[in-house]
TORPA-4810 file (N, C-alpha, C, O; in nm, 3 decimals):
<nodes>
NODE_1_8.840_9.397_11.432_8.887_9.370_11.595_8.755_9.366_11.732_8.662_9.441_11.703_M
NODE_2_8.743_9.313_11.830_8.681_9.329_11.932_8.738_9.404_11.992_8.859_9.392_12.011_I
NODE_3_8.655_9.520_12.046_8.743_9.614_12.161_8.666_9.605_12.320_8.546_9.632_12.334_Q
NODE_4_8.741_9.570_12.415_8.769_9.508_12.557_8.759_9.565_12.614_8.831_9.657_12.574_V
NODE_5_8.690_9.613_12.754_8.744_9.724_12.833_8.744_9.606_12.993_8.649_9.564_13.059_T
NODE_6_8.856_9.588_13.003_8.894_9.524_13.178_8.828_9.605_13.263_8.895_9.707_13.255_V
NODE_7_8.733_9.628_13.345_8.725_9.694_13.495_8.754_9.621_13.652_8.678_9.545_13.713_W
NODE_8_8.853_9.657_13.683_8.879_9.644_13.809_8.874_9.711_13.912_8.927_9.820_13.889_N
NODE_9_8.832_9.704_14.031_8.790_9.818_14.126_8.960_9.855_14.178_8.968_9.956_14.248_E
NODE_10_9.077_9.789_14.151_9.190_9.754_14.197_9.206_9.832_14.380_9.265_9.923_14.439_F
NODE_11_9.119_9.734_14.401_9.164_9.792_14.566_9.311_9.702_14.667_9.411_9.726_14.734_R
NODE_12_9.204_9.558_14.596_9.332_9.463_14.749_9.497_9.502_14.668_9.581_9.546_14.746_H
NODE_13_9.527_9.491_14.566_9.603_9.482_14.518_9.649_9.592_14.603_9.653_9.550_14.719_E
NODE_14_9.678_9.687_14.598_9.721_9.832_14.707_9.755_9.762_14.817_9.866_9.782_14.867_K
NODE_15_9.679_9.681_14.867_9.657_9.714_15.028_9.704_9.571_15.094_9.762_9.564_15.202_T
NODE_16_9.674_9.468_15.020_9.722_9.285_15.022_9.877_9.316_14.991_9.934_9.393_14.913_D
NODE_17_9.917_9.225_15.085_10.053_9.142_15.025_10.028_9.072_14.904_10.064_9.095_14.788_E
NODE_18_9.947_8.969_14.963_9.953_8.862_14.937_9.926_8.842_14.768_9.974_8.774_14.677_T
NODE_19_9.792_8.968_14.788_9.727_8.974_14.637_9.852_9.077_14.560_9.814_9.116_14.450_V
NODE_20_9.987_9.125_14.596_10.029_9.221_14.542_10.104_9.163_14.476_10.138_9.201_14.364_Q
NODE_21_10.171_8.991_14.567_10.242_8.937_14.473_10.214_8.824_14.362_10.285_8.767_14.279_A
NODE_22_10.057_8.817_14.408_9.967_8.754_14.280_9.977_8.853_14.178_10.056_8.815_14.091_I
NODE_23_9.938_8.939_14.159_9.899_9.061_14.067_9.972_9.177_14.106_9.930_9.266_14.179_Y
NODE_24_10.074_9.169_14.058_10.149_9.282_14.116_10.110_9.447_14.015_10.121_9.569_14.016_P
NODE_25_10.061_9.325_13.936_9.983_9.546_13.836_9.844_9.546_13.832_9.790_9.641_13.774_N
NODE_26_9.754_9.432_13.897_9.613_9.450_13.956_9.573_9.276_13.885_9.619_9.175_13.833_G
NODE_27_9.481_9.326_13.923_9.416_9.139_13.833_9.386_9.242_13.668_9.414_9.198_13.557_I
NODE_28_9.342_9.341_13.685_9.296_9.389_13.513_9.393_9.357_13.415_9.381_9.298_13.307_H
NODE_29_9.515_9.418_13.485_9.598_9.376_13.375_9.705_9.283_13.342_9.789_9.293_13.253_E
NODE_30_9.687_9.194_13.424_9.716_9.013_13.394_9.601_9.006_13.293_9.611_8.961_13.179_Q
NODE_31_9.484_9.058_13.352_9.374_8.957_13.222_9.390_9.053_13.093_9.378_8.992_12.987_I
NODE_32_9.416_9.193_13.082_9.462_9.228_12.962_9.547_9.194_12.887_9.542_9.168_12.766_A
NODE_33_9.692_9.192_13.014_9.797_9.109_12.885_9.770_8.951_12.835_9.833_8.921_12.733_S
NODE_34_9.693_8.855_12.888_9.649_8.717_12.778_9.567_8.763_12.714_9.534_8.692_12.619_F
NODE_35_9.485_8.914_12.730_9.366_8.901_12.618_9.426_8.964_12.500_9.390_8.961_12.382_L
NODE_36_9.521_9.018_12.554_9.617_9.071_12.419_9.670_9.010_12.345_9.716_9.083_12.257_G
NODE_37_9.700_8.855_12.322_9.782_8.773_12.259_9.673_8.720_12.134_9.709_8.654_12.037_E
NODE_38_9.528_8.766_12.163_9.437_8.647_12.083_9.424_8.813_12.018_9.316_8.821_11.958_D
NODE_39_9.488_8.925_12.012_9.461_9.014_11.895_9.338_9.111_11.938_9.308_9.207_11.866_Q
NODE_40_9.263_9.079_12.070_9.202_9.213_12.123_9.229_9.345_12.139_9.345_9.364_12.177_F
NODE_41_9.145_9.470_12.120_9.219_9.572_12.150_9.172_9.609_12.283_9.070_9.669_12.319_E
NODE_42_9.264_9.561_12.344_9.233_9.625_12.536_9.242_9.761_12.567_9.300_9.849_12.503_V
NODE_43_9.178_9.771_12.673_9.171_9.900_12.768_9.138_9.852_12.870_9.078_9.744_12.871_R
NODE_44_9.173_9.931_13.003_9.187_9.860_13.089_9.096_10.008_13.200_9.140_10.120_13.175_T
NODE_45_8.993_10.001_13.296_8.980_10.080_13.411_8.955_10.100_13.501_8.943_9.980_13.523_A
NODE_46_8.934_10.137_13.580_8.895_10.136_13.747_8.905_10.241_13.874_8.954_10.351_13.897_T
NODE_47_8.842_10.157_13.930_8.772_10.263_14.038_8.768_10.362_14.051_8.672_10.434_14.022_L
NODE_48_8.938_10.419_14.127_8.939_10.549_14.112_9.024_10.646_14.014_9.121_10.713_14.050_D
NODE_49_8.972_10.642_13.892_8.957_10.731_13.773_8.855_10.768_13.787_8.761_10.697_13.823_E
NODE_50_8.847_10.941_13.750_8.733_10.948_13.687_8.636_10.919_13.637_8.669_10.881_13.524_E
NODE_51_8.535_10.913_13.647_8.387_10.877_13.629_8.434_10.665_13.640_8.383_10.581_13.565_E
NODE_52_8.493_10.648_13.702_8.599_10.481_13.707_8.605_10.439_13.587_8.572_10.325_13.557_H
NODE_53_8.641_10.515_13.513_8.739_10.486_13.381_8.609_10.490_13.285_8.635_10.518_13.168_G
NODE_54_8.530_10.476_13.302_8.370_10.410_13.216_8.338_10.561_13.193_8.260_10.613_13.273_L
NODE_55_8.388_10.632_13.098_8.261_10.784_13.028_8.214_10.696_12.945_8.227_10.576_12.922_T
NODE_56_8.130_10.829_12.887_8.008_10.754_12.799_8.129_10.709_12.638_8.122_10.616_12.557_E
NODE_57_8.214_10.807_12.649_8.350_10.799_12.504_8.366_10.630_12.521_8.323_10.546_12.442_E
NODE_58_8.436_10.608_12.643_8.480_10.478_12.690_8.378_10.364_12.637_8.404_10.297_12.537_V
NODE_59_8.236_10.344_12.727_8.200_10.270_12.651_8.085_10.237_12.537_8.007_10.142_12.538_L
NODE_60_8.097_10.354_12.426_8.050_10.361_12.337_8.136_10.298_12.232_8.110_10.260_12.118_N
NODE_61_8.274_10.299_12.320_8.404_10.224_12.178_8.445_10.093_12.251_8.545_10.025_12.231_E
NODE_62_8.328_10.070_12.357_8.348_9.892_12.376_8.222_9.806_12.341_8.101_9.830_12.345_T
NODE_63_8.295_9.698_12.307_8.208_9.585_12.256_8.163_9.491_12.334_8.052_9.440_12.328_D
NODE_64_8.280_9.456_12.436_8.264_9.363_12.571_8.320_9.434_12.699_8.433_9.483_12.699_V
NODE_65_8.247_9.438_12.795_8.323_9.490_12.950_8.387_9.389_13.015_8.329_9.288_12.976_L
NODE_66_8.444_9.367_13.065_8.519_9.271_13.145_8.487_9.327_13.306_8.530_9.441_13.325_I
NODE_67_8.421_9.265_13.418_8.426_9.314_13.510_8.454_9.230_13.662_8.422_9.113_13.681_W
NODE_68_8.537_9.340_13.788_8.564_9.265_13.856_8.549_9.349_14.010_8.604_9.457_14.032_W
NODE_69_8.478_9.286_14.092_8.498_9.403_14.223_8.482_9.316_14.289_8.461_9.204_14.244_G
NODE_70_8.492_9.356_14.459_8.508_9.237_14.575_8.471_9.371_14.698_8.363_9.401_14.748_H
NODE_71_8.580_9.418_14.714_8.562_9.510_14.863_8.485_9.642_14.866_8.451_9.697_14.971_M
NODE_72_8.459_9.694_14.728_8.438_9.826_14.743_8.299_9.812_14.614_8.330_9.896_14.529_A
NODE_73_8.194_9.758_14.578_8.095_9.689_14.508_8.011_9.877_14.547_7.977_9.946_14.450_H
NODE_74_7.995_9.922_14.668_7.913_10.052_14.727_7.988_10.142_14.678_7.919_10.244_14.671_D
NODE_75_8.112_10.165_14.633_8.121_10.288_14.588_8.141_10.315_14.459_8.215_10.404_14.417_E
NODE_76_8.066_10.224_14.381_8.057_10.268_14.196_7.885_10.342_14.242_7.780_10.305_14.295_V
NODE_77_7.943_10.464_14.183_7.827_10.560_14.114_7.724_10.527_14.040_7.729_10.486_13.923_A
NODE_78_7.578_10.551_14.141_7.480_10.456_14.063_7.459_10.504_13.920_7.433_10.420_13.834_D
NODE_79_7.471_10.669_13.881_7.461_10.686_13.726_7.552_10.624_13.630_7.511_10.612_13.514_D
NODE_80_7.705_10.569_13.667_7.780_10.465_13.621_7.675_10.331_13.590_7.652_10.306_13.472_I
NODE_81_7.623_10.258_13.681_7.582_10.175_13.686_7.510_10.171_13.584_7.518_10.077_13.504_V
NODE_82_7.421_10.280_13.567_7.303_10.315_13.492_7.300_10.343_13.374_7.198_10.361_13.308_E
NODE_83_7.437_10.350_13.329_7.534_10.411_13.177_7.515_10.267_13.136_7.439_10.217_13.053_R
NODE_84_7.614_10.208_13.223_7.718_10.028_13.179_7.573_9.973_13.126_7.564_9.925_13.013_V
NODE_85_7.449_9.982_13.223_7.278_9.888_13.199_7.265_9.959_13.077_7.308_9.872_13.001_Q
NODE_86_7.233_10.069_12.995_7.201_10.120_12.912_7.238_10.058_12.769_7.170_10.022_12.673_N
NODE_87_7.438_10.063_12.809_7.486_10.013_12.711_7.514_9.870_12.684_7.584_9.831_12.590_R
NODE_88_7.450_9.788_12.776_7.428_9.597_12.737_7.313_9.633_12.730_7.324_9.684_12.619_V
NODE_89_7.160_9.657_12.769_7.080_9.679_12.663_7.052_9.694_12.528_6.982_9.630_12.449_L
NODE_90_7.152_9.835_12.517_7.155_9.856_12.337_7.247_9.753_12.265_7.237_9.737_12.143_Q
NODE_91_7.351_9.671_12.353_7.450_9.581_12.271_7.555_9.505_12.338_7.597_9.389_12.342_G
NODE_92_7.572_9.586_12.376_7.706_9.576_12.474_7.702_9.463_12.516_7.594_9.406_12.537_M
NODE_93_7.827_9.402_12.539_7.865_9.258_12.629_7.917_9.290_12.731_7.978_9.396_12.744_G
NODE_94_7.901_9.190_12.837_7.918_9.229_12.972_7.976_9.051_13.030_7.910_8.950_13.009_L
NODE_95_8.102_9.053_13.097_8.173_8.940_13.155_8.182_8.983_13.317_8.260_9.072_13.352_I
NODE_96_8.119_8.930_13.389_8.097_8.914_13.542_8.206_8.808_13.590_8.194_8.687_13.573_V
NODE_97_8.328_8.878_13.660_8.396_8.776_13.703_8.368_8.727_13.865_8.339_8.818_13.942_L
NODE_98_8.371_8.661_13.891_8.406_8.584_14.064_8.296_8.690_14.176_8.176_8.671_14.192_H
NODE_99_8.357_8.768_14.224_8.277_8.845_14.372_8.212_8.940_14.289_8.128_9.004_14.353_S
NODE_100_8.222_8.977_14.152_8.150_9.079_14.051_8.004_9.020_14.070_7.918_9.105_14.049_G
NODE_101_7.955_8.889_14.106_7.836_8.856_14.177_7.800_8.951_14.238_7.693_8.989_14.189_H
NODE_102_7.833_9.020_14.330_7.786_9.093_14.382_7.777_9.240_14.380_7.750_9.313_14.475_F
NODE_103_7.806_9.276_14.243_7.819_9.427_14.179_7.682_9.454_14.180_7.588_9.375_14.188_S
NODE_104_7.681_9.635_14.164_7.526_9.674_14.179_7.510_9.667_14.001_7.393_9.677_13.964_K
NODE_105_7.585_9.655_13.922_7.570_9.606_13.784_7.462_9.476_13.777_7.340_9.465_13.777_I
NODE_106_7.578_9.385_13.773_7.557_9.250_13.819_7.335_9.232_13.884_7.229_9.194_13.835_F
NODE_107_7.380_9.283_13.996_7.222_9.231_14.120_7.120_9.367_14.014_7.004_9.375_14.056_K
NODE_108_7.147_9.451_13.909_7.048_9.506_13.809_6.997_9.477_13.723_6.893_9.504_13.662_K
NODE_109_7.117_9.385_13.715_7.054_9.317_13.586_6.998_9.206_13.578_6.941_9.180_13.472_L
NODE_110_6.997_9.156_13.634_6.956_9.026_13.715_6.809_9.018_13.767_6.707_8.955_13.736_M
NODE_111_6.848_9.119_13.867_6.712_9.179_13.989_6.682_9.115_14.074_6.570_9.124_14.126_G
NODE_112_6.775_9.029_14.115_6.761_8.911_14.254_6.887_8.967_14.338_6.933_9.075_14.301_T
NODE_113_6.946_8.903_14.449_7.031_8.995_14.576_7.136_8.897_14.550_7.235_8.894_14.624_S
NODE_114_7.120_8.794_14.424_7.293_8.722_14.427_7.365_8.652_14.477_7.469_8.593_14.445_C
NODE_115_7.285_8.664_14.587_7.350_8.593_14.659_7.409_8.424_14.741_7.311_8.351_14.731_D
NODE_116_7.474_8.378_14.781_7.518_8.273_14.750_7.623_8.168_14.851_7.682_8.266_14.897_L
NODE_117_7.682_8.066_14.911_7.724_8.040_14.973_7.927_8.064_14.967_7.998_8.016_14.879_K
NODE_118_7.964_8.129_15.059_8.130_8.072_15.047_8.201_8.041_15.124_8.155_8.028_15.238_W
NODE_119_8.334_8.014_15.102_8.440_7.951_15.204_8.553_8.015_15.157_8.561_8.010_15.034_R
NODE_120_8.643_8.072_15.212_8.787_8.054_15.151_8.911_7.982_15.242_8.977_8.040_15.328_E
NODE_121_8.927_7.833_15.199_8.964_7.775_15.247_9.087_7.694_15.182_9.140_7.589_15.218_D
NODE_122_9.111_7.773_15.079_9.295_7.743_14.994_9.239_7.620_14.881_9.295_7.630_14.772_G
NODE_123_9.143_7.513_14.888_9.152_7.398_14.852_9.109_7.388_14.637_9.059_7.476_14.567_R
NODE_124_9.144_7.282_14.607_9.105_7.289_14.480_8.927_7.247_14.481_8.860_7.199_14.573_H
NODE_125_8.879_7.294_14.316_8.822_7.277_14.304_8.774_7.247_14.149_8.807_7.334_14.068_T
NODE_126_8.709_7.147_14.105_8.721_7.060_13.981_8.582_7.136_13.923_8.474_7.144_13.981_R
NODE_127_8.629_7.202_13.757_8.506_7.276_13.703_8.436_7.213_13.577_8.492_7.243_13.472_V
NODE_128_8.320_7.128_13.565_8.255_7.119_13.499_8.241_7.128_13.362_8.189_7.236_13.337_W
NODE_129_8.267_7.058_13.248_8.182_7.068_13.123_8.048_7.046_13.087_8.015_7.022_12.971_N
NODE_130_8.001_7.050_13.146_7.808_7.068_13.095_7.749_7.138_12.995_7.626_7.147_12.990_V
NODE_131_7.827_7.196_12.906_7.751_7.216_12.757_7.836_7.193_12.651_7.810_7.273_12.561_N
NODE_132_7.934_7.111_12.621_8.058_7.075_12.525_8.012_7.186_12.435_8.058_7.300_12.430_P
NODE_133_7.941_7.148_12.383_7.894_7.246_12.235_7.853_7.407_12.209_7.843_7.488_12.117_S
NODE_134_7.836_7.396_12.356_7.832_7.620_12.341_7.989_7.650_12.297_8.076_7.566_12.318_H
NODE_135_8.015_7.773_12.236_8.098_7.865_12.170_8.189_7.868_12.288_8.311_7.864_12.270_P
NODE_136_8.137_7.875_12.412_8.224_7.950_12.521_8.299_7.788_12.566_8.418_7.772_12.591_I
NODE_137_8.218_7.704_12.567_8.299_7.539_12.603_8.369_7.495_12.492_8.388_7.375_12.474_A
NODE_138_8.441_7.641_12.360_8.492_7.546_12.262_8.650_7.528_12.312_8.693_7.596_12.404_E
NODE_139_8.724_7.441_12.251_8.843_7.375_12.300_8.895_7.361_12.501_9.010_7.372_12.542_G
NODE_140_8.765_7.335_12.593_8.748_7.320_12.639_8.727_7.165_12.710_8.642_7.087_12.667_V
NODE_141_8.807_7.136_12.815_8.810_6.962_12.814_8.703_6.917_12.876_8.634_7.017_12.896_S
NODE_142_8.639_6.808_12.925_8.558_6.788_12.923_8.517_6.821_13.149_8.412_6.827_13.212_E
NODE_143_8.664_6.833_13.190_8.647_6.919_13.330_8.774_6.960_13.329_8.859_6.915_13.252_Y
NODE_144_8.795_7.049_13.416_8.948_7.124_13.411_8.977_7.107_13.614_8.891_7.061_13.688_F
NODE_145_9.078_7.143_13.649_9.112_7.209_13.780_9.145_7.270_13.842_9.255_7.218_13.863_E
NODE_146_9.139_7.412_13.943_9.262_7.438_13.956_9.313_7.448_14.078_9.273_7.548_14.138_L
NODE_147_9.381_7.387_14.131_9.453_7.418_14.290_9.433_7.444_14.413_9.423_7.376_14.515_E
NODE_148_9.427_7.577_14.381_9.308_7.689_14.533_9.206_7.763_14.419_9.216_7.803_14.303_Q
NODE_149_9.099_7.759_14.526_9.015_7.823_14.445_8.838_7.868_14.519_8.729_7.811_14.519_E
NODE_150_8.883_7.982_14.567_8.789_7.963_14.678_8.610_7.935_14.667_8.558_7.985_14.567_E
NODE_151_8.533_7.873_14.744_8.393_7.792_14.724_8.336_7.905_14.778_8.332_7.984_14.872_M
NODE_152_8.276_7.856_14.625_8.075_7.883_14.637_7.975_7.781_14.578_7.960_7.693_14.493_Y
NODE_153_7.919_7.849_14.680_7.836_7.720_14.680_7.686_7.760_14.695_7.637_7.852_14.762_G
NODE_154_7.618_7.654_14.605_7.399_7.671_14.626_7.355_7.681_14.750_7.407_7.640_14.853_E
NODE_155_7.233_7.752_14.730_7.206_7.788_14.618_7.257_7.910_14.575_7.302_7.962_14.677_H
NODE_156_7.280_8.006_14.457_7.295_8.084_14.376_7.168_8.136_14.368_7.081_8.071_14.308_F
NODE_157_7.135_8.271_14.431_7.006_8.345_14.410_6.989_8.437_14.281_6.923_8.541_14.291_D
NODE_158_7.033_8.410_14.188_7.009_8.415_14.013_6.903_8.353_13.967_6.867_8.244_14.011_V
NODE_159_6.823_8.438_13.842_6.705_8.363_13.784_6.817_8.251_13.700_6.940_8.248_13.697_P
NODE_160_6.717_8.168_13.641_6.736_8.068_13.577_6.816_8.135_13.467_6.792_8.237_13.403_A
NODE_161_6.929_8.041_13.460_7.011_8.116_13.330_6.902_8.058_13.188_6.813_7.974_13.172_P
NODE_162_6.975_8.161_13.107_6.937_8.105_12.915_7.007_7.939_12.908_6.949_7.835_12.875_D
NODE_163_7.174_7.963_12.960_7.259_7.840_12.924_7.350_7.873_13.044_7.412_7.969_13.088_E
NODE_164_7.316_7.688_13.087_7.467_7.659_13.181_7.581_7.607_13.105_7.585_7.574_12.986_L
NODE_165_7.643_7.606_13.164_7.812_7.598_13.073_7.901_7.564_13.159_8.004_7.520_13.109_I
NODE_166_7.894_7.570_13.295_7.981_7.514_13.364_7.949_7.525_13.515_7.932_7.625_13.584_F
NODE_167_7.947_7.381_13.550_7.922_7.357_13.709_8.056_7.348_13.792_8.152_7.301_13.730_V
NODE_168_8.080_7.387_13.934_8.209_7.367_13.977_8.153_7.246_14.109_8.057_7.230_14.184_S
NODE_169_8.240_7.205_14.089_8.241_7.077_14.247_8.354_7.155_14.325_8.448_7.215_14.273_W
NODE_170_8.317_7.140_14.500_8.449_7.158_14.562_8.472_7.080_14.676_8.365_7.038_14.719_F
NODE_171_8.573_7.042_14.746_8.614_6.874_14.855_8.529_6.897_14.971_8.494_6.796_15.033_P
NODE_172_8.485_7.020_15.016_8.370_7.035_15.100_8.228_6.971_15.057_8.136_7.013_15.128_G
NODE_173_8.184_6.872_14.949_8.104_6.859_14.856_7.970_6.960_14.813_7.852_6.930_14.797_G
NODE_174_8.033_7.075_14.803_7.929_7.148_14.747_7.950_7.163_14.604_8.059_7.121_14.564_E
NODE_175_7.868_7.216_14.514_7.846_7.249_14.406_7.807_7.347_14.343_7.697_7.385_14.383_V
NODE_176_7.848_7.406_14.263_7.828_7.588_14.203_7.756_7.570_14.089_7.762_7.454_14.049_F
NODE_177_7.680_7.654_14.012_7.655_7.664_13.879_7.761_7.792_13.797_7.717_7.897_13.751_R
NODE_178_7.885_7.754_13.796_8.037_7.873_13.797_8.015_7.896_13.623_8.112_7.956_13.575_S
NODE_179_7.953_7.876_13.565_7.911_7.928_13.435_7.771_7.973_13.337_7.680_7.891_13.321_G
NODE_180_7.766_8.067_13.295_7.608_8.077_13.300_7.622_8.168_13.176_7.730_8.197_13.125_M
NODE_181_7.474_8.219_13.126_7.486_8.324_13.022_7.358_8.350_13.015_7.270_8.266_13.033_T
NODE_182_7.329_8.523_12.977_7.221_8.532_13.026_7.203_8.630_12.889_7.308_8.649_12.828_Y
NODE_183_7.057_8.705_12.826_7.053_8.815_12.721_6.981_8.924_12.875_6.944_8.886_12.986_R
NODE_184_6.986_9.062_12.813_6.918_9.142_12.837_6.939_9.221_12.762_7.045_9.274_12.728_R
NODE_185_6.770_9.245_12.706_6.800_9.364_12.555_6.853_9.346_12.456_6.764_9.321_12.375_G
NODE_186_6.955_9.344_12.405_7.016_9.380_12.288_7.198_9.309_12.308_7.291_9.276_12.235_N
NODE_187_7.174_9.313_12.421_7.335_9.230_12.509_7.309_9.125_12.593_7.223_9.090_12.674_G
NODE_188_7.436_9.081_12.534_7.464_8.914_12.620_7.547_8.947_12.747_7.612_9.050_12.769_K
NODE_189_7.529_8.824_12.835_7.594_8.862_12.950_7.666_8.662_13.004_7.612_8.552_12.997_I
NODE_190_7.803_8.706_13.051_7.867_8.569_13.093_7.860_8.613_13.217_7.883_8.728_13.254_F
NODE_191_7.828_8.520_13.282_7.897_8.510_13.446_8.030_8.367_13.440_8.025_8.288_13.346_Y
NODE_192_8.118_8.354_13.529_8.240_8.305_13.509_8.285_8.286_13.645_8.335_8.394_13.677_F
NODE_193_8.296_8.187_13.765_8.301_8.190_13.942_8.441_8.170_13.925_8.469_8.134_14.039_Q
NODE_194_8.555_8.168_13.857_8.673_8.118_13.896_8.761_8.288_13.913_8.732_8.390_13.851_P
NODE_195_8.828_8.279_13.974_8.887_8.435_14.015_8.937_8.512_14.151_8.956_8.634_14.149_G
NODE_196_8.956_8.433_14.270_8.932_8.449_14.383_9.094_8.572_14.440_9.186_8.511_14.495_H
NODE_197_9.102_8.641_14.433_9.257_8.779_14.457_9.326_8.670_14.481_9.371_8.610_14.383_E
NODE_198_9.356_8.612_14.632_9.453_8.554_14.670_9.481_8.445_14.580_9.596_8.401_14.578_T
NODE_199_9.407_8.402_14.518_9.451_8.268_14.410_9.540_8.345_14.289_9.553_8.467_14.279_Y
NODE_200_9.616_8.214_14.174_9.597_8.247_14.144_9.568_8.205_13.939_9.634_8.165_13.843_P
NODE_201_9.433_8.247_13.970_9.365_8.165_13.903_9.308_8.190_13.737_9.267_8.116_13.647_S
NODE_202_9.337_8.376_13.760_9.399_8.385_13.580_9.505_8.387_13.547_9.526_8.474_13.463_Y
NODE_203_9.612_8.313_13.582_9.675_8.256_13.474_9.706_8.117_13.424_9.800_8.070_13.360_Y
NODE_204_9.576_8.057_13.484_9.503_7.964_13.436_9.528_7.928_13.239_9.478_8.022_13.177_S
NODE_205_9.573_7.852_13.171_9.545_7.871_13.077_9.364_7.813_13.037_9.288_7.867_12.957_K
NODE_206_9.339_7.699_13.116_9.178_7.683_13.130_9.068_7.834_13.165_8.954_7.869_13.137_D
NODE_207_9.152_7.874_13.221_9.010_8.072_13.247_9.060_8.092_13.137_8.987_8.124_13.043_V
NODE_208_9.185_8.081_13.122_9.207_8.220_12.985_9.132_8.168_12.895_9.032_8.239_12.882_Q
NODE_209_9.131_8.095_12.838_9.022_8.001_12.741_8.932_8.017_12.733_8.874_8.004_12.625_R
NODE_210_8.874_8.054_12.844_8.669_8.054_12.878_8.625_8.204_12.868_8.519_8.257_12.835_V
NODE_211_8.782_8.265_12.917_8.726_8.393_12.904_8.750_8.472_12.773_8.702_8.584_12.755_I
NODE_212_8.824_8.409_12.688_8.876_8.468_12.535_8.730_8.416_12.482_8.650_8.493_12.431_K
NODE_213_8.707_8.291_12.498_8.559_8.237_12.467_8.458_8.317_12.467_8.386_8.348_12.372_N
NODE_214_8.452_8.356_12.593_8.338_8.455_12.619_8.326_8.584_12.544_8.227_8.641_12.497_G
NODE_215_8.496_8.624_12.546_8.464_8.755_12.480_8.413_8.744_12.338_8.347_8.842_12.302_I
NODE_216_8.429_8.652_12.255_8.374_8.607_12.158_8.223_8.605_12.080_8.186_8.627_11.964_H
NODE_217_8.152_8.565_12.214_8.035_8.521_12.205_7.983_8.652_12.277_7.880_8.682_12.217_W
NODE_218_8.007_8.746_12.382_7.947_8.803_12.439_7.902_8.938_12.301_7.797_8.996_12.274_C
NODE_219_8.019_8.942_12.253_8.030_9.048_12.171_7.924_9.045_12.056_7.883_8.941_12.004_A
NODE_220_7.876_9.198_12.016_7.786_9.224_11.946_7.762_9.179_11.830_7.861_9.205_11.762_P
NODE_221_7.691_9.129_11.772_7.666_9.066_11.599_7.652_9.215_11.497_7.689_9.327_11.533_T
NODE_222_7.594_9.182_11.372_7.626_9.288_11.280_7.437_9.230_11.233_7.393_9.253_11.121_E
NODE_223_7.372_9.174_11.318_7.258_9.224_11.336_7.194_9.334_11.353_7.230_9.436_11.412_N
NODE_224_7.027_9.292_11.262_6.970_9.459_11.293_6.892_9.476_11.432_6.833_9.384_11.489_H
NODE_225_6.900_9.593_11.472_6.856_9.580_11.640_6.695_9.689_11.584_6.672_9.770_11.494_Y
NODE_226_6.634_9.643_11.673_6.514_9.728_11.653_6.520_9.866_11.686_6.612_9.900_11.760_P
NODE_227_6.432_9.960_11.643_6.418_10.099_11.711_6.303_10.106_11.795_6.214_10.028_11.764_S
NODE_228_6.279_10.196_11.911_6.170_10.181_11.980_6.153_10.341_11.990_6.226_10.433_11.954_Y
NODE_229_6.008_10.339_12.064_5.935_10.483_12.042_5.858_10.477_11.976_5.806_10.373_11.938_G
NODE_230_5.820_10.619_11.935_5.666_10.662_11.844_5.733_10.557_11.682_5.851_10.540_11.651_H
NODE_231_5.631_10.514_11.621_5.652_10.436_11.512_5.533_10.507_11.394_5.412_10.513_11.413_F
NODE_232_5.601_10.554_11.282_5.493_10.570_11.149_5.455_10.483_11.161_5.521_10.403_11.228_E
NODE_233_5.286_10.429_11.090_5.259_10.368_11.044_5.368_10.278_10.927_5.465_10.338_10.881_S
NODE_234_5.347_10.169_10.898_5.399_10.157_10.744_5.274_10.120_10.594_5.301_10.074_10.483_L
NODE_235_5.122_10.169_10.658_5.015_10.098_10.563_4.970_10.241_10.592_4.959_10.275_10.710_E
NODE_236_4.935_10.357_10.460_4.849_10.411_10.394_4.750_10.382_10.416_4.657_10.432_10.353_K
</nodes>
């Protein structure tokens, strides 16, 4: 069984009535609820917990970490960011959602500003499946639509992805690379754009399917991972 930790800064839900109405128990709990339907073993962690809920023990028991943040990126301690980075390099999968593009961990792993254009106007988006043979796109139609989603537009200042899976179109004419994969060390990373806190994107069955597929793809394999450091000669 894949061990999943859903991390959320859990701030908007405590202060914004609109967000409270959509995610009364927090974005992390909504994500955890639909993941539980697929027999993942799920735990949650939030910013205000000790060590942000991401202790060495928790991370060592995590196969895939899901990350949602927005208003408190700077409050994440640098030593915790380094701890998460090390686990990714060791093989833990990482799924970064929506405004997590500006998180310390994503910027550290990408090595760029991870900046973009944005506009919150409450209009719809059309998410195009541009890599239909990819495992993350399994069961996803040619495109799907969300009635409301924050506009994210190019240029998205990230490295060229290993694989581009989804491209989103917005009514203002913008497009955005909304589903991309990367590999860092032994770990796999999936960035997925939908999920603004004032819209019910995480209730969408299409969004839920993509996240579930992403977990299966990001999870560590049984492959043999290399050792590092001093190495004795194999030849005598």
